[in-house]
N, CA, C and O atoms as a GROMACS GRO file, in nm:
protein
  360
    1MET      N    1  -2.503  -1.326  -1.276
    1MET     CA    2  -2.376  -1.257  -1.227
    1MET      C    3  -2.278  -1.331  -1.291
    1MET      O    4  -2.277  -1.454  -1.288
    2SER      N    5  -2.177  -1.250  -1.362
    2SER     CA    6  -2.074  -1.307  -1.418
    2SER      C    7  -1.936  -1.288  -1.342
    2SER      O    8  -1.900  -1.181  -1.292
    3VAL      N    9  -1.865  -1.405  -1.342
    3VAL     CA   10  -1.735  -1.394  -1.282
    3VAL      C   11  -1.616  -1.413  -1.380
    3VAL      O   12  -1.605  -1.521  -1.438
    4SER      N   13  -1.538  -1.327  -1.397
    4SER     CA   14  -1.427  -1.342  -1.499
    4SER      C   15  -1.312  -1.388  -1.437
    4SER      O   16  -1.288  -1.340  -1.327
    5ARG      N   17  -1.234  -1.470  -1.482
    5ARG     CA   18  -1.088  -1.522  -1.446
    5ARG      C   19  -0.984  -1.490  -1.557
    5ARG      O   20  -1.014  -1.495  -1.677
    6SER      N   21  -0.860  -1.458  -1.510
    6SER     CA   22  -0.781  -1.425  -1.611
    6SER      C   23  -0.723  -1.570  -1.659
    6SER      O   24  -0.716  -1.660  -1.575
    7SER      N   25  -0.687  -1.591  -1.773
    7SER     CA   26  -0.639  -1.702  -1.837
    7SER      C   27  -0.491  -1.724  -1.807
    7SER      O   28  -0.419  -1.696  -1.903
    8GLY      N   29  -0.431  -1.766  -1.702
    8GLY     CA   30  -0.300  -1.770  -1.671
    8GLY      C   31  -0.277  -1.895  -1.616
    8GLY      O   32  -0.363  -1.977  -1.583
    9GLY      N   33  -0.134  -1.908  -1.608
    9GLY     CA   34  -0.104  -2.045  -1.547
    9GLY      C   35  -0.074  -2.022  -1.405
    9GLY      O   36  -0.108  -1.919  -1.348
   10VAL      N   37  -0.002  -2.132  -1.339
   10VAL     CA   38   0.012  -2.124  -1.202
   10VAL      C   39   0.086  -2.009  -1.147
   10VAL      O   40   0.191  -1.971  -1.199
   11GLY      N   41   0.035  -1.952  -1.042
   11GLY     CA   42   0.097  -1.840  -0.958
   11GLY      C   43   0.056  -1.698  -1.029
   11GLY      O   44   0.115  -1.593  -1.003
   12LYS      N   45  -0.038  -1.707  -1.107
   12LYS     CA   46  -0.101  -1.569  -1.165
   12LYS      C   47  -0.213  -1.550  -1.098
   12LYS      O   48  -0.284  -1.642  -1.057
   13LYS      N   49  -0.244  -1.394  -1.076
   13LYS     CA   50  -0.333  -1.357  -0.992
   13LYS      C   51  -0.466  -1.394  -1.070
   13LYS      O   52  -0.466  -1.376  -1.192
   14VAL      N   53  -0.584  -1.446  -1.004
   14VAL     CA   54  -0.699  -1.465  -1.057
   14VAL      C   55  -0.791  -1.342  -1.017
   14VAL      O   56  -0.804  -1.316  -0.897
   15ARG      N   57  -0.850  -1.273  -1.104
   15ARG     CA   58  -0.943  -1.168  -1.085
   15ARG      C   59  -1.103  -1.196  -1.106
   15ARG      O   60  -1.167  -1.230  -1.206
   16LEU      N   61  -1.142  -1.167  -0.971
   16LEU     CA   62  -1.290  -1.209  -0.961
   16LEU      C   63  -1.378  -1.093  -1.005
   16LEU      O   64  -1.494  -1.106  -1.045
   17GLY      N   65  -1.316  -0.988  -0.995
   17GLY     CA   66  -1.399  -0.858  -1.051
   17GLY      C   67  -1.482  -0.794  -0.941
   17GLY      O   68  -1.452  -0.793  -0.821
   18GLN      N   69  -1.590  -0.741  -0.997
   18GLN     CA   70  -1.687  -0.652  -0.903
   18GLN      C   71  -1.722  -0.718  -0.785
   18GLN      O   72  -1.726  -0.653  -0.681
   19VAL      N   73  -1.751  -0.852  -0.787
   19VAL     CA   74  -1.813  -0.913  -0.676
   19VAL      C   75  -1.716  -0.909  -0.556
   19VAL      O   76  -1.750  -0.865  -0.447
   20GLN      N   77  -1.600  -0.955  -0.582
   20GLN     CA   78  -1.484  -0.942  -0.486
   20GLN      C   79  -1.472  -0.815  -0.438
   20GLN      O   80  -1.459  -0.798  -0.316
   21ALA      N   81  -1.474  -0.719  -0.516
   21ALA     CA   82  -1.450  -0.577  -0.464
   21ALA      C   83  -1.557  -0.520  -0.366
   21ALA      O   84  -1.531  -0.437  -0.279
   22VAL      N   85  -1.671  -0.569  -0.389
   22VAL     CA   86  -1.791  -0.534  -0.314
   22VAL      C   87  -1.773  -0.590  -0.181
   22VAL      O   88  -1.785  -0.520  -0.080
   23VAL      N   89  -1.743  -0.725  -0.177
   23VAL     CA   90  -1.733  -0.792  -0.042
   23VAL      C   91  -1.625  -0.757   0.028
   23VAL      O   92  -1.632  -0.764   0.151
   24ALA      N   93  -1.499  -0.711  -0.036
   24ALA     CA   94  -1.382  -0.641   0.039
   24ALA      C   95  -1.404  -0.510   0.088
   24ALA      O   96  -1.344  -0.462   0.184
   25THR      N   97  -1.495  -0.450   0.018
   25THR     CA   98  -1.547  -0.299   0.074
   25THR      C   99  -1.631  -0.319   0.200
   25THR      O  100  -1.611  -0.255   0.303
   26GLU      N  101  -1.731  -0.418   0.184
   26GLU     CA  102  -1.808  -0.442   0.287
   26GLU      C  103  -1.741  -0.494   0.433
   26GLU      O  104  -1.774  -0.455   0.545
   27HIS      N  105  -1.641  -0.591   0.398
   27HIS     CA  106  -1.571  -0.632   0.509
   27HIS      C  107  -1.475  -0.535   0.575
   27HIS      O  108  -1.450  -0.548   0.695
   28LEU      N  109  -1.415  -0.429   0.494
   28LEU     CA  110  -1.357  -0.321   0.554
   28LEU      C  111  -1.442  -0.228   0.632
   28LEU      O  112  -1.397  -0.167   0.728
   29SER      N  113  -1.563  -0.216   0.593
   29SER     CA  114  -1.658  -0.137   0.673
   29SER      C  115  -1.696  -0.192   0.788
   29SER      O  116  -1.712  -0.120   0.887
   30ALA      N  117  -1.718  -0.332   0.796
   30ALA     CA  118  -1.765  -0.400   0.914
   30ALA      C  119  -1.649  -0.406   1.007
   30ALA      O  120  -1.674  -0.412   1.128
   31ARG      N  121  -1.527  -0.407   0.967
   31ARG     CA  122  -1.416  -0.408   1.060
   31ARG      C  123  -1.397  -0.267   1.126
   31ARG      O  124  -1.354  -0.254   1.240
   32VAL      N  125  -1.428  -0.171   1.054
   32VAL     CA  126  -1.418  -0.004   1.122
   32VAL      C  127  -1.532  -0.003   1.216
   32VAL      O  128  -1.520   0.049   1.327
   33VAL      N  129  -1.651  -0.064   1.172
   33VAL     CA  130  -1.763  -0.050   1.277
   33VAL      C  131  -1.752  -0.134   1.390
   33VAL      O  132  -1.786  -0.086   1.498
   34HIS      N  133  -1.710  -0.251   1.385
   34HIS     CA  134  -1.676  -0.328   1.481
   34HIS      C  135  -1.572  -0.265   1.584
   34HIS      O  136  -1.597  -0.266   1.705
   35ARG      N  137  -1.471  -0.219   1.541
   35ARG     CA  138  -1.370  -0.154   1.616
   35ARG      C  139  -1.438  -0.035   1.690
   35ARG      O  140  -1.430  -0.026   1.812
   36MET      N  141  -1.497   0.046   1.623
   36MET     CA  142  -1.562   0.140   1.689
   36MET      C  143  -1.673   0.109   1.799
   36MET      O  144  -1.696   0.186   1.892
   37LEU      N  145  -1.727   0.012   1.782
   37LEU     CA  146  -1.820  -0.030   1.898
   37LEU      C  147  -1.754  -0.095   1.990
   37LEU      O  148  -1.784  -0.068   2.106
   38LYS      N  149  -1.666  -0.178   1.971
   38LYS     CA  150  -1.587  -0.278   2.055
   38LYS      C  151  -1.500  -0.172   2.160
   38LYS      O  152  -1.506  -0.183   2.283
   39TYR      N  153  -1.435  -0.088   2.106
   39TYR     CA  154  -1.344   0.007   2.187
   39TYR      C  155  -1.406   0.136   2.222
   39TYR      O  156  -1.346   0.222   2.287
   40LYS      N  157  -1.515   0.146   2.181
   40LYS     CA  158  -1.584   0.298   2.193
   40LYS      C  159  -1.488   0.420   2.165
   40LYS      O  160  -1.451   0.507   2.244
   41VAL      N  161  -1.458   0.406   2.037
   41VAL     CA  162  -1.361   0.519   1.977
   41VAL      C  163  -1.450   0.599   1.852
   41VAL      O  164  -1.539   0.546   1.786
   42ASP      N  165  -1.410   0.714   1.842
   42ASP     CA  166  -1.470   0.785   1.721
   42ASP      C  167  -1.389   0.735   1.585
   42ASP      O  168  -1.279   0.680   1.585
   43TYR      N  169  -1.466   0.765   1.472
   43TYR     CA  170  -1.392   0.733   1.361
   43TYR      C  171  -1.330   0.858   1.294
   43TYR      O  172  -1.393   0.955   1.254
   44HIS      N  173  -1.182   0.839   1.288
   44HIS     CA  174  -1.106   0.955   1.238
   44HIS      C  175  -1.037   0.900   1.095
   44HIS      O  176  -0.943   0.822   1.088
   45PRO      N  177  -1.098   0.952   1.001
   45PRO     CA  178  -1.028   0.924   0.869
   45PRO      C  179  -0.899   0.996   0.843
   45PRO      O  180  -0.875   1.111   0.880
   46LEU      N  181  -0.822   0.921   0.781
   46LEU     CA  182  -0.689   0.980   0.740
   46LEU      C  183  -0.707   1.096   0.635
   46LEU      O  184  -0.794   1.083   0.549
   47SER      N  185  -0.639   1.194   0.638
   47SER     CA  186  -0.609   1.290   0.538
   47SER      C  187  -0.544   1.234   0.426
   47SER      O  188  -0.493   1.122   0.438
   48VAL      N  189  -0.538   1.298   0.316
   48VAL     CA  190  -0.457   1.258   0.193
   48VAL      C  191  -0.306   1.250   0.238
   48VAL      O  192  -0.230   1.156   0.215
   49GLU      N  193  -0.273   1.375   0.313
   49GLU     CA  194  -0.131   1.370   0.341
   49GLU      C  195  -0.082   1.276   0.447
   49GLU      O  196   0.035   1.239   0.450
   50GLU      N  197  -0.165   1.241   0.527
   50GLU     CA  198  -0.141   1.116   0.634
   50GLU      C  199  -0.122   0.996   0.562
   50GLU      O  200  -0.027   0.920   0.582
   51TYR      N  201  -0.216   0.976   0.473
   51TYR     CA  202  -0.224   0.847   0.400
   51TYR      C  203  -0.102   0.826   0.317
   51TYR      O  204  -0.039   0.720   0.317
   52GLU      N  205  -0.070   0.931   0.246
   52GLU     CA  206   0.048   0.939   0.158
   52GLU      C  207   0.196   0.911   0.244
   52GLU      O  208   0.288   0.836   0.212
   53LYS      N  209   0.184   0.988   0.348
   53LYS     CA  210   0.324   0.960   0.439
   53LYS      C  211   0.311   0.815   0.483
   53LYS      O  212   0.405   0.740   0.458
   54HIS      N  213   0.202   0.768   0.547
   54HIS     CA  214   0.206   0.629   0.575
   54HIS      C  215   0.229   0.522   0.467
   54HIS      O  216   0.285   0.415   0.488
   55TYR      N  217   0.185   0.558   0.362
   55TYR     CA  218   0.215   0.455   0.243
   55TYR      C  219   0.360   0.459   0.196
   55TYR      O  220   0.421   0.357   0.163
   56ARG      N  221   0.411   0.586   0.196
   56ARG     CA  222   0.554   0.604   0.176
   56ARG      C  223   0.654   0.520   0.268
   56ARG      O  224   0.750   0.456   0.225
   57GLU      N  225   0.616   0.532   0.401
   57GLU     CA  226   0.684   0.462   0.519
   57GLU      C  227   0.683   0.323   0.491
   57GLU      O  228   0.787   0.258   0.481
   58GLN      N  229   0.558   0.269   0.477
   58GLN     CA  230   0.550   0.124   0.431
   58GLN      C  231   0.631   0.076   0.315
   58GLN      O  232   0.694  -0.029   0.330
   59GLN      N  233   0.638   0.140   0.203
   59GLN     CA  234   0.711   0.118   0.087
   59GLN      C  235   0.859   0.111   0.128
   59GLN      O  236   0.938   0.022   0.093
   60ILE      N  237   0.886   0.214   0.206
   60ILE     CA  238   1.042   0.225   0.233
   60ILE      C  239   1.082   0.100   0.301
   60ILE      O  240   1.172   0.028   0.259
   61LYS      N  241   1.011   0.075   0.411
   61LYS     CA  242   1.014  -0.045   0.507
   61LYS      C  243   1.025  -0.178   0.416
   61LYS      O  244   1.118  -0.257   0.432
   62TYR      N  245   0.926  -0.197   0.322
   62TYR     CA  246   0.929  -0.328   0.240
   62TYR      C  247   1.060  -0.319   0.160
   62TYR      O  248   1.127  -0.421   0.147
   63LEU      N  249   1.103  -0.198   0.105
   63LEU     CA  250   1.233  -0.196   0.012
   63LEU      C  251   1.346  -0.229   0.090
   63LEU      O  252   1.433  -0.297   0.038
   64GLU      N  253   1.360  -0.187   0.221
   64GLU     CA  254   1.483  -0.208   0.309
   64GLU      C  255   1.472  -0.362   0.344
   64GLU      O  256   1.579  -0.422   0.354
   65LEU      N  257   1.360  -0.432   0.364
   65LEU     CA  258   1.351  -0.561   0.385
   65LEU      C  259   1.404  -0.657   0.265
   65LEU      O  260   1.475  -0.757   0.281
   66LYS      N  261   1.358  -0.609   0.150
   66LYS     CA  262   1.373  -0.682   0.024
   66LYS      C  263   1.516  -0.678  -0.002
   66LYS      O  264   1.577  -0.780  -0.034
   67ALA      N  265   1.585  -0.537   0.014
   67ALA     CA  266   1.722  -0.529  -0.013
   67ALA      C  267   1.807  -0.612   0.081
   67ALA      O  268   1.910  -0.664   0.038
   68ALA      N  269   1.773  -0.626   0.198
   68ALA     CA  270   1.841  -0.692   0.317
   68ALA      C  271   1.838  -0.855   0.276
   68ALA      O  272   1.934  -0.929   0.294
   69LYS      N  273   1.733  -0.890   0.230
   69LYS     CA  274   1.709  -1.020   0.186
   69LYS      C  275   1.809  -1.058   0.082
   69LYS      O  276   1.874  -1.163   0.083
   70LEU      N  277   1.818  -0.953  -0.018
   70LEU     CA  278   1.912  -0.985  -0.135
   70LEU      C  279   2.052  -0.960  -0.105
   70LEU      O  280   2.142  -0.988  -0.184
   71GLY      N  281   2.070  -0.906   0.012
   71GLY     CA  282   2.218  -0.879   0.054
   71GLY      C  283   2.257  -0.741   0.028
   71GLY      O  284   2.376  -0.711   0.021
   72PHE      N  285   2.165  -0.656   0.012
   72PHE     CA  286   2.224  -0.533  -0.024
   72PHE      C  287   2.172  -0.414   0.116
   72PHE      O  288   2.096  -0.448   0.206
   73LEU      N  289   2.222  -0.303   0.107
   73LEU     CA  290   2.185  -0.217   0.211
   73LEU      C  291   2.136  -0.081   0.148
   73LEU      O  292   2.216  -0.032   0.068
   74LEU      N  293   2.039  -0.024   0.166
   74LEU     CA  294   1.989   0.089   0.117
   74LEU      C  295   2.021   0.210   0.208
   74LEU      O  296   2.024   0.203   0.331
   75SER      N  297   2.045   0.321   0.136
   75SER     CA  298   2.070   0.452   0.188
   75SER      C  299   1.998   0.544   0.123
   75SER      O  300   1.974   0.537   0.002
   76PRO      N  301   1.953   0.647   0.208
   76PRO     CA  302   1.871   0.753   0.141
   76PRO      C  303   1.946   0.845   0.041
   76PRO      O  304   2.050   0.896   0.083
   77ALA      N  305   1.912   0.868  -0.071
   77ALA     CA  306   1.966   0.965  -0.166
   77ALA      C  307   1.918   1.105  -0.139
   77ALA      O  308   1.812   1.134  -0.083
   78CYS      N  309   2.004   1.182  -0.184
   78CYS     CA  310   1.975   1.341  -0.152
   78CYS      C  311   1.840   1.380  -0.221
   78CYS      O  312   1.800   1.317  -0.319
   79ALA      N  313   1.781   1.469  -0.175
   79ALA     CA  314   1.654   1.520  -0.233
   79ALA      C  315   1.667   1.547  -0.378
   79ALA      O  316   1.762   1.609  -0.425
   80VAL      N  317   1.561   1.494  -0.451
   80VAL     CA  318   1.578   1.533  -0.594
   80VAL      C  319   1.536   1.684  -0.624
   80VAL      O  320   1.425   1.735  -0.606
   81SER      N  321   1.644   1.738  -0.669
   81SER     CA  322   1.629   1.882  -0.709
   81SER      C  323   1.680   1.904  -0.843
   81SER      O  324   1.739   1.814  -0.902
   82LYS      N  325   1.660   2.023  -0.898
   82LYS     CA  326   1.712   2.060  -1.014
   82LYS      C  327   1.860   2.058  -1.022
   82LYS      O  328   1.908   2.017  -1.128
   83ASN      N  329   1.939   2.097  -0.925
   83ASN     CA  330   2.078   2.107  -0.913
   83ASN      C  331   2.120   1.951  -0.918
   83ASN      O  332   2.219   1.925  -0.986
   84ALA      N  333   2.058   1.849  -0.856
   84ALA     CA  334   2.105   1.722  -0.838
   84ALA      C  335   2.083   1.647  -0.985
   84ALA      O  336   2.163   1.568  -1.036
   85VAL      N  337   1.967   1.686  -1.036
   85VAL     CA  338   1.945   1.625  -1.173
   85VAL      C  339   2.045   1.680  -1.279
   85VAL      O  340   2.079   1.609  -1.373
   86LEU      N  341   2.089   1.797  -1.264
   86LEU     CA  342   2.190   1.850  -1.360
   86LEU      C  343   2.346   1.802  -1.337
   86LEU      O  344   2.441   1.833  -1.410
   87GLY      N  345   2.350   1.721  -1.220
   87GLY     CA  346   2.485   1.676  -1.209
   87GLY      C  347   2.559   1.741  -1.095
   87GLY      O  348   2.678   1.715  -1.074
   88GLY      N  349   2.481   1.834  -1.011
   88GLY     CA  350   2.552   1.916  -0.912
   88GLY      C  351   2.550   1.841  -0.784
   88GLY      O  352   2.474   1.745  -0.773
   89LYS      N  353   2.623   1.875  -0.691
   89LYS     CA  354   2.650   1.787  -0.560
   89LYS      C  355   2.525   1.826  -0.470
   89LYS      O  356   2.467   1.934  -0.487
   90CYS      N  357   2.493   1.746  -0.387
   90CYS     CA  358   2.397   1.747  -0.293
   90CYS      C  359   2.408   1.836  -0.177
   90CYS      O  360   2.320   1.836  -0.091
   0.00000   0.00000   0.00000
């Protein structure tokens, strides 16, 4: 079994490769099964649309917190459209 590490300085991510990926996947599966058994709930996988919506909300929340930490305030831009790209008003 080979474990590779990136040759980097302090603060760089160390990549452990396939071994770490397998362990992480098994850990996730174990947590899902444990929750199902403990709380007696069914497994409901997220659809792609639900996942993307949740991911987008997480990213917006992260960016708002990061901007606030740096002293900025984010405000939503108008929807990207052909008119907006060409310099038209929103």
